N, C-alpha and C positions, 0 to 999 in steps of 0.2 A: 517207291517214290522218294525223290530227294527234295528236301526243303533247304534252300540256300538263303543265307542272309548276307546282305552286303555290308561293307565296312560302315557305310553311312547309317544303316538301320541299327547295327550293333551299337554304335556310338549314341544314337538316339535313345536306345534302351538304357544305356548307362546314365545318360543325362536325366532321363525321366526318373530312374530309380533313385538317384541321388537327391533329386528334388523332392520326391515323395517321402523319403525317409529322413528329411531334415527340417529344421525350423527355418522358415523362409527368411527370418531376420538374422539367422546365424551364418557365419562364413564357414563353409565346408572346406577343410584343408586336405583331408585324405579319407580314403575308403579302404576297407579290407575285403578282399575276395578270397574265398576258399575254392580252390580249383583242382579238379581231377585232371585237367589238362596241364601238361608241363609248361612252365612259364614262358619258354622261348617260342612256343606255338602261338600264344596270345599277346606276346609283348608288343608287336607292331600296333595292334589295335589299342592297347592300353596306353602306349606312348602317345598315340594320336589324340586320345581322350584327354590326357594330361596337358598336351600342347594347347588344346582348345579351351580347357576349363581351368588350368593351373591347379587342378586337384591331383594330389599324389595318390597312386594306386599301389597298395601293398598286396602281394600275392602269397597266400599260404598254400603250398602244394602238397597234396597227399591223396592217395587212392583208397584210403581206408581210415576208419576211426572218426568220421565226421560227426556222427550222432553223439559220441562221447565228448568230442571237442566242443560242440555247440552247447551241450548241457552244462559244461563247466565254464563256458565263456562269460566274461564280465565286460564292463565298459571298456577296459584297456585292451582286451583281447577279442572284442566283438567281431562278428562277421556280418558284413552288409549285404553280400551277394555270394551265391554259390553257383559254380559252373561244374556240371557233371558230364560224363560221357555216356550215360545211360539213364533210362527212366526209373530204374529200381531205387537209386538213392533219393530221388525226388519224392517218390511215394513214401519212403521211410521218414523223410524230413517232415512231410505234411502230417503223417500218421502220429508222429511223436510231438506234434504241436510246436515245431521249431521253425516254421515258416509263417509268413503272413501274406494275405492277398494283395495283389497289385492291380489297380484299376487304371487302364490306359487305353485311350482310343488309338494311339499309335500302335501298340502291341496287337490289339484286337483287329486292326485293319490289315496288318502285315503278316500275322500268324493265324492260319486257319484253325477253326475250333478244335479239330481232331488232334492238333499239336499243342494244346494247352490244357491246363487243369480246369475242370468245370467251375472251380471256386477261385480260379486265378492265383493259385499258390505257386505255380511254375509255368514257364513258357519254353517251348522247344525252339531253339535258334537254328539248329542244323540237324540233318538226319543222314544216316548211312544204311546201306543194305547189309544184311547178314547173308552173304552169297556163297555159292558152291563153286570152288575152283577145281578144275580138272586138267589132267595131262592131255595136251593136244595130240600126243602120239599114242597114248594107251587107252584113251576113252573116246569113243566115236561121238561125233556131233549129234545131239539129240537123244543120247542114251539116258541122260538125266534131265528131267524137265521140271522137277520140283523136289521139295524136301522129302516128301513121302517116298520117292524113288530110292533114297539112300538106304532104306531097310531091305532092299532086294538082296537075296542071298548071293547073287552074282558078284557082289562087292565085298565078299569075305576077304578080310586081310588087306583091304585096299583103301581104307579111309583114315585120315588123320584129323584130330580135333583137340582143342585145348580142354581143360577140365570143365565138366558139366556144372560145377559149382560157381564158375565165373558168371558175372552178371550178364555178359553178352549172350551166353548160352542159356541162362535162366530165362531171359527175355524171349529167346527163340522157342524154348520149351513151353513157355506160357502161351505163346501165340498158337502153338500146336494144340494145346489143351482147349483153348477157345474154339478152334476150328473143328477138332475131332473128339473132344472129351478126354477125361483122364485115363480110362481103360485103354483106348486105342493108342494114346500117346505113350503109355507105359510099354505097350507091345512094340511100338516104333522104336523107342529108346533101347529096348532089349536087343532088337535085331541090329541096330547100329553098333551096339557094344560088341556083338559077334563079328561085325564087319571091320572093326578097328585093326589097323596095321601094327599098332603099338599102344601102350598105355598113354593116356592123355597127359601132355605136359607142354610147357612153353606158352608163348603168346601166339597171336594170330599169324604173324610173319613166319614164325618157326614152322607152322603147319604148311604154309604155301611153299616155303623153302624145301620141305620134305618131299614135295612132288618133284621138284627139280633134282633132288638127290636120289630119287628112285625109291624112297622109303614107302611111299604110298602113291596112289593115282588120283585121289580125291581129297579135298580139304574144305572145311567150313571156316570161313573167316569174314571179317568186315571188309567192306570196300574201302580202298585208300586212294581214291582218285583225287 
């Protein structure tokens, strides 16, 4: 299931966040965002926010080290808002006491309960699927119906996937544990390991590209529509 948020809703989120975390009598001149998303991807939204509010937005881009950074942050290097690409960093932030709850009728109205933290420490703005890509020439339609099918021995040497240590795959593995338990998930992972066409490496796009190159017939990657 996909949860999309419009430009207007995203800006409303920023408006509310800045208001909540400021003194109503003070003039907010700039905010700092720690983003797992590359700046050019969110720049249009941030520019629109600045145009409407005259508030400057500084983006700190990094895909790792956020816990250490926030623990060392002071007033000059403070982070007002964190944007991540996966739920795992959000869970770590809350667990380490580095986030605070946000209470907003706007957010609660626009974001279903299953896509936000029960204690309001984080809110999901968008969602992507972890999907199975397959060669249309080498895999018949309907041969793969779910993640569980990937452990079938008939896929020996035919699957490409990035490192299992990446948060995208850790989230997938976690969902399998919730659905089937640790023992069955461990067996599932072992069979997938046997089915790999090569050692895991590269990002999601590398896996899909490998299908085109004939390295493998199946790949696991995020949707990028």
